[in-house]
C-alpha positions in Angstrom: 10.8 5.3 -6.0 11.0 8.8 -4.4 7.8 10.8 -3.7 7.5 14.2 -2.1 4.4 15.3 -0.3 3.3 17.6 2.5 1.5 16.6 5.7 -2.3 16.4 6.3 -4.8 13.7 5.6 -8.0 15.7 4.9 -8.5 14.1 1.4 -8.0 10.6 2.7 -10.5 11.1 5.5 -13.0 12.6 3.1 -13.1 10.0 0.4 -13.4 7.1 2.8 -16.9 8.3 3.8 -18.5 6.7 0.7 -19.9 3.2 0.8 -19.1 0.2 -1.3 -21.2 -1.7 -3.8 -21.7 -5.3 -2.9 -21.7 -7.7 -5.8 -24.6 -10.2 -5.3 -23.4 -13.5 -4.0 -23.4 -16.2 -6.6 -21.4 -18.9 -4.9 -22.1 -21.2 -2.0 -18.4 -22.0 -1.7 -15.4 -19.8 -1.3 -14.1 -19.0 -4.8 -10.5 -19.6 -3.7 -10.4 -22.5 -1.2 -13.7 -24.2 -2.1 -14.9 -24.5 1.5 -18.7 -24.0 2.1 -19.6 -20.5 3.1 -21.8 -19.6 6.0 -22.9 -16.3 7.6 -20.2 -13.9 8.5 -21.1 -14.1 12.2 -20.2 -17.8 12.2 -17.3 -18.2 14.6 -14.6 -20.7 13.4 -10.9 -20.8 13.1 -10.3 -20.9 9.4 -7.2 -23.0 9.8 -8.9 -25.8 11.7 -10.7 -28.8 10.3 -12.6 -29.1 7.0 -15.9 -27.6 7.9 -17.6 -24.4 6.6 -16.0 -21.0 6.8 -17.6 -17.6 7.4 -18.1 -15.2 4.6 -16.0 -12.0 4.5 -16.4 -8.6 2.9 -13.6 -8.7 0.3 -12.8 -5.5 -1.6 -12.2 -6.6 -5.2 -10.3 -3.4 -5.8 -8.2 -3.0 -2.7 -9.5 -0.5 -0.2 -6.0 1.0 0.1 -6.6 2.6 -3.4 -10.2 3.5 -2.5 -11.8 0.4 -3.9 -15.6 0.1 -3.3 -16.6 -3.1 -5.1 -17.2 -5.8 -2.5 -17.8 -9.5 -2.8 -18.8 -11.9 0.0 -17.8 -15.0 -1.9 -14.5 -15.4 -0.1 -14.0 -16.8 3.3 -12.4 -14.8 6.1 -9.2 -16.7 5.9 -8.7 -16.4 2.2 -9.6 -12.7 2.4 -6.9 -12.1 5.0 -4.3 -14.0 2.9 -5.1 -11.8 -0.2 -4.9 -8.7 1.9 -1.4 -9.6 3.2 0.0 -10.5 -0.2 -1.7 -8.3 -2.8 -3.5 -5.3 -1.5 -0.5 -3.1 -0.7 1.2 -3.7 -4.1 -1.1 -1.3 -5.9 -0.6 1.5 -3.4 3.2 0.9 -3.6 3.4 1.0 -7.4 5.1 4.2 -8.6 2.9 4.2 -11.7 -0.3 4.3 -9.7 1.2 6.9 -7.2 2.1 9.1 -10.2 -1.3 8.7 -11.7 -2.9 9.6 -8.3 -0.7 12.7 -7.9 -1.9 14.0 -11.3 -5.4 14.3 -9.9 -4.3 15.7 -6.5 -4.1 12.6 -4.4 -0.7 12.3 -2.8 1.1 9.3 -1.3 -0.1 10.2 2.2 -3.6 9.5 1.0 -2.6 6.0 -0.2 -0.5 5.0 2.8 -1.5 5.0 6.4 2.1 4.5 7.6 5.5 4.8 6.0 9.1 5.8 6.5 10.6 8.9 4.8 13.2 11.5 5.1 12.9 15.2 6.1 15.7 17.7 5.8 17.1 20.5 7.9 17.7 24.0 6.3 21.4 23.0 5.7 20.3 19.8 3.9 20.9 17.3 6.7 18.6 14.3 6.2 16.5 13.1 9.2 14.6 9.8 9.0 10.9 10.2 9.8 8.2 7.7 10.6 4.6 8.6 9.8 1.8 6.8 11.4 -1.8 7.8 10.7 -0.7 11.3 9.7 1.6 11.9 12.8 5.2 12.7 11.9 7.8 11.3 14.2 11.4 12.3 13.4 13.8 9.6 14.5 17.0 10.0 16.5 20.3 9.4 14.7 22.9 7.8 17.1 25.1 5.7 14.8 27.6 8.4 13.8 29.4 10.0 16.8 30.1 13.0 14.6 26.4 13.6 13.9 24.4 12.7 17.0 20.8 13.8 16.5 17.7 13.6 18.7 14.2 14.6 17.8 12.0 17.2 19.6 8.3 17.1 19.0 6.0 19.8 20.4 8.8 21.1 22.6 9.5 17.7 24.1 12.5 15.4 23.8 11.7 11.7 23.4 12.6 10.2 26.7 13.1 6.8 25.2 16.0 8.0 23.1 17.8 9.9 25.9 19.6 6.8 27.5 21.0 5.9 24.1 22.1 9.5 23.4 23.8 9.6 26.8 25.8 6.4 26.2 26.9 7.6 22.7 27.9 11.0 23.9 30.0 9.6 26.8 31.7 7.3 24.2 32.4 10.3 22.0 33.9 12.4 24.9 36.1 9.5 26.0 37.5 9.2 22.5 38.7 12.8 22.7 41.3 11.9 25.4 40.7 15.1 27.3 42.3 13.8 30.4 39.1 14.0 32.5 38.3 11.3 35.0 35.3 9.1 34.2 33.1 10.7 36.9 33.7 14.1 35.4 32.9 13.0 31.9 29.6 11.5 33.1 28.6 14.5 35.2 29.3 17.0 32.4 27.3 14.9 29.9 24.4 14.6 32.3 24.5 18.4 32.9 24.4 19.0 29.1 21.5 16.6 28.6 19.5 18.2 31.5 19.8 21.5 29.7 18.6 19.9 26.5 15.7 18.2 28.2 14.6 21.4 29.9 14.9 23.7 26.9 15.2 21.7 23.6 14.6 24.7 21.4 17.6 26.6 22.7 21.4 26.4 21.9 23.4 24.5 24.6 27.1 24.1 24.8 29.4 22.6 27.4 33.0 24.0 27.1 34.5 21.4 29.4 33.7 18.5 27.0 33.4 20.6 23.9 29.9 19.4 23.0 26.6 21.0 22.4 23.2 20.9 20.7 21.2 23.4 18.7 17.7 23.2 17.4 17.1 22.9 13.7 13.6 23.0 12.1 12.6 20.3 9.6 11.3 20.8 6.1 7.5 20.2 6.0 8.1 17.8 3.0 8.8 14.2 3.4 10.7 12.2 0.7 9.5 8.6 0.6 11.6 5.9 -1.1 10.0 2.6 -1.9 11.0 -0.1 -4.4 8.3 -0.8 -7.0 8.0 -4.5 -7.8 5.9 -4.8 -11.0 5.3 -8.5 -10.6 3.6 -7.9 -7.2 1.3 -5.4 -8.9 0.4 -8.1 -11.4 -0.5 -10.4 -8.4 -2.9 -7.7 -7.2 -4.4 -7.3 -10.7 -4.7 -11.1 -11.0 -6.7 -11.1 -7.8 -9.1 -8.5 -9.2 -9.6 -10.4 -12.5 -10.0 -13.7 -10.8 -12.6 -12.5 -8.3 -14.6 -10.7 -11.0 -14.4 -13.8 -13.3 -15.9 -15.9 -10.5 -18.6 -13.5 -9.3 -19.7 -11.2 -12.2 -19.0 -13.3 -15.3 -21.9 -15.5 -16.2 -21.7 -19.2 -15.3 -21.7 -20.1 -19.0 -18.6 -18.1 -19.6 -17.0 -19.3 -16.4 -17.2 -22.8 -17.8 -16.2 -21.8 -21.4 -13.2 -19.8 -20.2 -12.2 -22.3 -17.5 -8.6 -22.4 -18.8 -7.9 -18.6 -19.0 -9.4 -18.2 -15.5 -7.1 -21.0 -14.4 -4.1 -19.2 -15.8 -4.9 -16.2 -13.7 -5.4 -18.4 -10.6 -2.2 -20.3 -11.1 -0.2 -17.1 -11.6 -1.7 -15.7 -8.3 -1.3 -19.0 -6.5 2.4 -19.5 -7.4 3.5 -15.9 -7.2 6.8 -16.8 -8.8 9.8 -14.6 -8.0 13.5 -15.0 -7.2 14.7 -16.2 -3.8 15.6 -12.6 -2.8 12.2 -11.3 -4.0 13.8 -8.8 -6.4 12.8 -10.3 -9.7 9.6 -11.8 -11.0 7.3 -12.1 -14.0 3.9 -10.7 -14.9 1.0 -11.5 -17.2 -0.4 -8.0 -17.6 0.6 -5.4 -20.2 1.0 -1.8 -18.9 0.1 1.4 -20.8 0.4 4.9 -19.6 -2.5 6.9 -21.0 -2.3 10.6 -21.8 -2.4 13.0 -18.8 -5.6 14.6 -20.3 -7.4 11.4 -19.3 -6.6 11.8 -15.6 -9.6 11.2 -13.4 -10.4 10.6 -9.7 -11.8 7.2 -10.8 -10.8 3.6 -11.4 -12.4 1.8 -14.3 -12.5 -1.9 -15.2 -13.7 -3.2 -18.5 -14.2 -6.9 -19.2 -15.0 -7.9 -22.7 -15.9 -11.6 -23.1 -17.2 -13.4 -26.2 -16.7 -16.7 -28.0 -13.1 -15.9 -29.0 -11.6 -13.5 -26.5 -11.3 -13.1 -22.8 -10.0 -9.5 -22.2 -9.7 -7.2 -19.2 -8.6 -3.6 -18.9 -8.0 -2.1 -15.5 -7.3 1.7 -15.3 -6.4 3.5 -12.2 -6.8 7.3 -11.8 -7.5 7.5 -15.6 -4.0 7.0 -16.8 -2.4 3.8 -15.4 -3.8 1.0 -17.4 -3.1 -2.8 -17.3 -4.5 -5.3 -19.8 -4.9 -9.0 -19.9 -6.1 -10.8 -23.0 -6.5 -14.5 -24.0 -7.8 -15.5 -27.4 -9.4 -18.9 -28.0 -10.8 -20.9 -30.9 -14.6 -20.9 -30.6 -16.0 -24.4 -29.7 -19.6 -24.7 -28.5 -19.5 -21.2 -27.1 -22.4 -19.4 -25.5 -24.7 -17.6 -27.9 -24.0 -14.2 -26.4 -21.1 -12.1 -25.1 -20.7 -10.0 -22.0 -19.4 -6.5 -21.4 -18.6 -5.8 -17.8 -18.1 -2.1 -16.9 -17.1 -1.0 -13.4 -16.7 2.6 -12.4 -15.1 3.3 -9.0 -15.0 7.1 -8.4 -12.9 8.3 -5.5 -15.5 10.8 -4.3 -18.8 9.2 -5.4 -20.6 5.8 -5.3 -19.3 3.0 -7.5 -21.3 1.2 -10.2 -21.2 -2.2 -11.7 -22.8 -2.8 -15.1 -23.1 -6.2 -17.0 -24.4 -6.0 -20.6 -25.2 -8.8 -22.9 -23.6 -8.5 -26.3 -24.4 -10.2 -29.6 -21.7 -12.4 -30.8 -21.0 -10.1 -33.7 -20.2 -7.2 -31.3 -16.5 -6.7 -30.4 
């Protein structure tokens, strides 16, 4: 995917000031690994032994997309594993990035660090690394015909200068100017001294026929990332599984044991090709009309004797659905409607309503 945006992180800083909603703990054991849970201050290496594990604040909707719904029914180790595997997938999915941009939230507000490309006025691409809102253009030293070094705030990156010097000497040697090695090195060093002392000016050395000129970069950064829909489905499965084990009533957790197990197995296996470029999903995607765009995520879980259904909508227009129908056998006498609203710039709410069996 390719996304354009301008620098600045004001929105990202603002919306992270709101607090999360903690779903009341209903499990004495970690909902993933089954270990007994103890207070979060309990110090233990999660990988050692078979004893208890400390509770951890797990964002059911990943914090990277401004999730505010929190459960403490995962241990610290499982929380970290989910974060490493699932949480980035939603922020990397082009469909969610597009939905966010419709409401004024750009990629820089979703990603704390990324690589992109800026361009000079004549269209030359320059690779840029962004870390916490700081743009760091990168030196280009592979091609001898297009040696480039970055200057930030009037300063040349000293770390890149030795590499630039070596490449420039190699380039001059290849010209076969008939200069002795010592002369080549001294002329290159003289040119680089001028560049270091005044990076914003034009410098040229007629002896070796080389020089540098400053060129401003476009304030936009083009980011290219590969969307992997099956990894997005892993993140969605995590959300549905955690809600199914924390918010859904115990009666329906037992009744819908198999649909919940389907979600868990899908997340546990995370099937994809050996090169990681192909995979399968279990959610259906729908792009809703732009008129429904909103700075809010919504989750709707509708559960009764014959259906186990979830709809997860991000920024009002990017919706994924998961539905399993079953034949009613000794089902609970009521249904449940779970409604979650996760505004970007306000507090989140979690609502669980009891439904009559005749209500869809």
